[in-house]
C-alpha positions as CSV (number, residue, x, y, z in Angstrom):
1,L,0.0,0.0,0.0
2,S,1.2,3.5,-0.6
3,V,2.6,5.6,2.2
4,V,-0.5,7.8,2.3
5,D,-2.8,4.7,2.7
6,L,-0.7,3.2,5.5
7,K,-0.7,6.2,7.9
8,G,-2.8,5.4,10.9
9,K,-4.2,2.2,9.4
10,G,-2.3,-0.5,11.3
11,T,-3.1,-3.9,9.9
12,L,-5.2,-4.0,6.8
13,K,-7.2,-7.0,5.5
14,D,-7.5,-8.3,1.9
15,T,-10.6,-6.2,1.3
16,D,-8.6,-3.1,2.3
17,F,-5.9,-4.0,-0.2
18,F,-8.4,-4.2,-3.0
19,K,-10.0,-0.9,-1.9
20,Y,-6.8,1.1,-1.6
21,E,-4.2,-0.5,-3.9
22,R,-5.5,-3.4,-6.1
23,K,-2.1,-4.5,-7.2
24,I,1.6,-4.4,-6.3
25,D,3.7,-2.4,-8.7
26,V,6.8,-4.5,-9.6
27,L,8.7,-5.2,-12.8
28,P,6.6,-7.4,-15.2
29,D,9.1,-10.3,-15.2
30,I,9.2,-10.3,-11.4
31,G,5.4,-10.3,-11.3
32,A,5.2,-13.2,-13.7
33,R,7.7,-15.2,-11.6
34,L,5.8,-14.3,-8.4
35,I,2.5,-15.6,-9.9
36,T,4.2,-18.8,-11.1
37,Q,5.7,-19.4,-7.6
38,M,2.4,-18.8,-5.9
39,E,0.7,-21.2,-8.2
40,Q,3.4,-23.9,-7.4
41,D,3.0,-23.2,-3.6
42,G,-0.8,-23.5,-3.9
43,R,-0.6,-26.8,-5.7
44,F,2.0,-28.1,-3.1
45,F,-0.3,-27.2,-0.2
46,C,-3.3,-28.6,-2.0
47,E,-1.5,-32.0,-2.5
48,L,-0.8,-32.0,1.3
49,G,-4.4,-31.2,2.1
50,L,-3.3,-27.9,3.6
51,I,-5.3,-25.5,1.6
52,D,-6.3,-23.1,4.4
53,Y,-3.4,-20.6,4.4
54,S,-2.9,-16.9,4.2
55,L,-0.7,-14.7,2.1
56,M,0.8,-11.8,4.1
57,L,1.9,-8.7,2.3
58,F,3.5,-5.8,4.1
59,V,5.4,-2.7,3.0
60,I,8.7,-1.6,4.5
61,N,10.9,1.4,3.7
62,K,14.2,-0.5,4.1
63,K,16.4,2.6,4.1
64,K,14.4,4.4,6.8
65,Y,14.1,1.2,8.9
66,E,17.9,0.7,8.9
67,E,18.5,4.5,9.5
68,D,16.2,4.3,12.5
69,G,18.4,1.6,14.0
70,G,16.7,-1.5,12.8
71,P,18.9,-4.5,11.9
72,K,19.9,-5.0,8.3
73,V,16.9,-6.6,6.5
74,L,17.8,-10.1,5.3
75,V,16.0,-11.5,2.2
76,Y,15.7,-15.3,2.2
77,H,14.2,-15.6,-1.2
78,E,14.4,-13.3,-4.1
79,L,10.6,-13.1,-4.5
80,S,10.0,-12.4,-0.8
81,S,11.0,-8.7,-0.9
82,L,10.2,-6.8,-4.0
83,E,10.9,-3.1,-4.7
84,S,7.9,-1.0,-5.6
85,L,8.2,0.8,-9.0
86,S,5.7,3.5,-7.8
87,Y,7.5,4.2,-4.6
88,P,11.3,3.6,-4.9
89,G,12.8,2.5,-1.6
90,L,9.6,0.8,-0.5
91,Y,9.5,-2.9,-0.6
92,Y,6.6,-5.4,-0.8
93,N,7.4,-8.2,1.6
94,I,5.4,-11.4,0.9
95,G,5.1,-14.6,2.8
96,I,2.7,-17.5,3.3
97,I,1.4,-17.9,6.9
98,D,-1.1,-20.1,8.8
99,Y,-0.5,-23.0,6.5
100,L,-0.6,-25.9,8.9
101,Q,-4.3,-26.0,9.3
102,P,-5.8,-28.9,7.4
103,Y,-8.8,-28.2,5.2
104,N,-11.3,-30.5,6.9
105,L,-15.1,-30.5,7.6
106,E,-14.7,-27.9,10.3
107,K,-12.9,-25.5,8.0
108,K,-15.5,-26.2,5.2
109,G,-18.3,-25.2,7.6
110,E,-16.4,-22.1,8.7
111,R,-15.9,-21.1,5.0
112,C,-19.6,-21.6,4.3
113,L,-20.6,-19.6,7.4
114,K,-18.3,-16.7,6.4
115,R,-19.7,-16.6,2.9
116,T,-23.2,-16.5,4.3
117,V,-22.5,-13.7,6.8
118,N,-20.5,-11.6,4.3
119,A,-23.1,-12.0,1.5
């Protein structure tokens, strides 16, 4: 999300992302590689029956963070921290979280209930 959208917002949900931003602005080849990787990860989790997971996206100004005394930011995978084209110096940091929950009858019921409530 852009700097303006983040001020005072705290943690935003997926609906907020679609409301404020709609996309991450990265180089086209990086975006294509990211989509391919996400599809592979999704298939892997599906094969394991672990299809209840979340994608976390947060934005960090790495230079400001390090200037403010934060430790050097380590990147463990080249697609986990992507520089924004719209806001140079800001990085989209992406990770899969909450992936150990099996997709079972309880989760199916939860999903149906959420769809009904949010309809």
